[in-house]
C-alpha positions, -999 to 999 in steps of 0.1 A, spaced: 48 58 -126 39 93 -137 11 113 -122 -10 112 -154 -7 74 -155 -17 71 -118 -48 93 -124 -57 72 -155 -54 40 -134 -74 56 -106 -102 65 -130 -101 30 -145 -104 14 -111 -134 35 -101 -151 29 -134 -145 -8 -133 -159 -11 -97 -189 12 -105 -178 38 -80 -179 75 -85 -147 93 -93 -141 125 -74 -116 153 -70 -112 144 -33 -100 109 -44 -77 124 -69 -62 146 -41 -58 115 -18 -38 99 -46 -14 128 -46 -10 125 -8 -4 87 -11 22 93 -38 41 117 -14 41 93 16 74 77 25 78 44 43 51 29 65 24 52 78 -8 50 98 -42 61 87 -38 90 112 -5 101 95 -23 100 61 -52 120 74 -29 147 90 -10 151 58 -42 153 37 -57 178 61 -26 200 63 -27 203 25 -64 212 27 -75 182 6 -99 167 32 -116 181 62 -132 150 78 -115 118 88 -146 99 75 -136 109 39 -104 90 44 -119 60 62 -145 57 34 -118 56 7 -88 39 22 -99 4 12 -107 15 -23 -71 27 -27 -59 -7 -12 -81 -26 -36 -69 -4 -65 -33 -13 -57 -21 22 -47 -16 13 -10 -4 -18 7 -20 -28 40 6 -44 62 -6 -65 92 19 -63 120 20 -83 152 -6 -76 179 -33 -65 155 -16 -33 144 -19 -23 108 3 1 88 1 12 52 27 20 26 24 36 -8 26 10 -36 38 36 -60 75 34 -52 86 -2 -56 90 -36 -40 64 -50 -16 85 -77 1 88 -77 39 103 -97 67 83 -93 100 99 -103 133 71 -117 155 94 -113 185 101 -76 185 79 -64 156 107 -51 134 96 -48 98 123 -50 71 116 -42 35 136 -64 11 143 -62 -26 138 -94 -46 140 -95 -83 130 -132 -83 97 -125 -65 88 -100 -92 97 -125 -118 74 -151 -102 46 -126 -101 50 -118 -138 52 -155 -147 20 -164 -128 1 -134 -142 12 -142 -178 2 -179 -173 -33 -170 -162 -38 -139 -184 -42 -118 -152 -34 -81 -149 -19 -74 -115 -26 -42 -95 -2 -50 -67 11 -77 -45 26 -80 -11 49 -108 1 55 -111 38 75 -136 58 70 -138 95 98 -151 117 125 -141 142 152 -115 135 188 -123 146 184 -104 179 153 -123 189 169 -156 178 197 -150 203 171 -146 231 153 -178 224 
């Protein structure tokens, strides 16, 4: 997705949800697009602060859930109550989570994307994002059981 399209989608989300659009939110979108793999909210804050985009953590904490709701970030719940985030701007949102050791594996699945498209078409629904997560045991943890 190109930067101009992401900005248009961001503006559309804030307009639809009756929230104010701001340059700070635009800058946060740039940082989110640059993030690779899973990251914590602290990682996101450090990167945004190092670029001079935000100065207070409260700015990020006030906005993180808007970016999740808008479909730009996936919130991934790990074992033990830990949460990580991942940019939704780079592809698949399918994960296997080992509840034994906490290993998170991102998997590519064309069929899940097809199911999502079919369901949305059937219900005339415009998706922002989706996340599919299977919890279980990896091969190493299975051997220990």
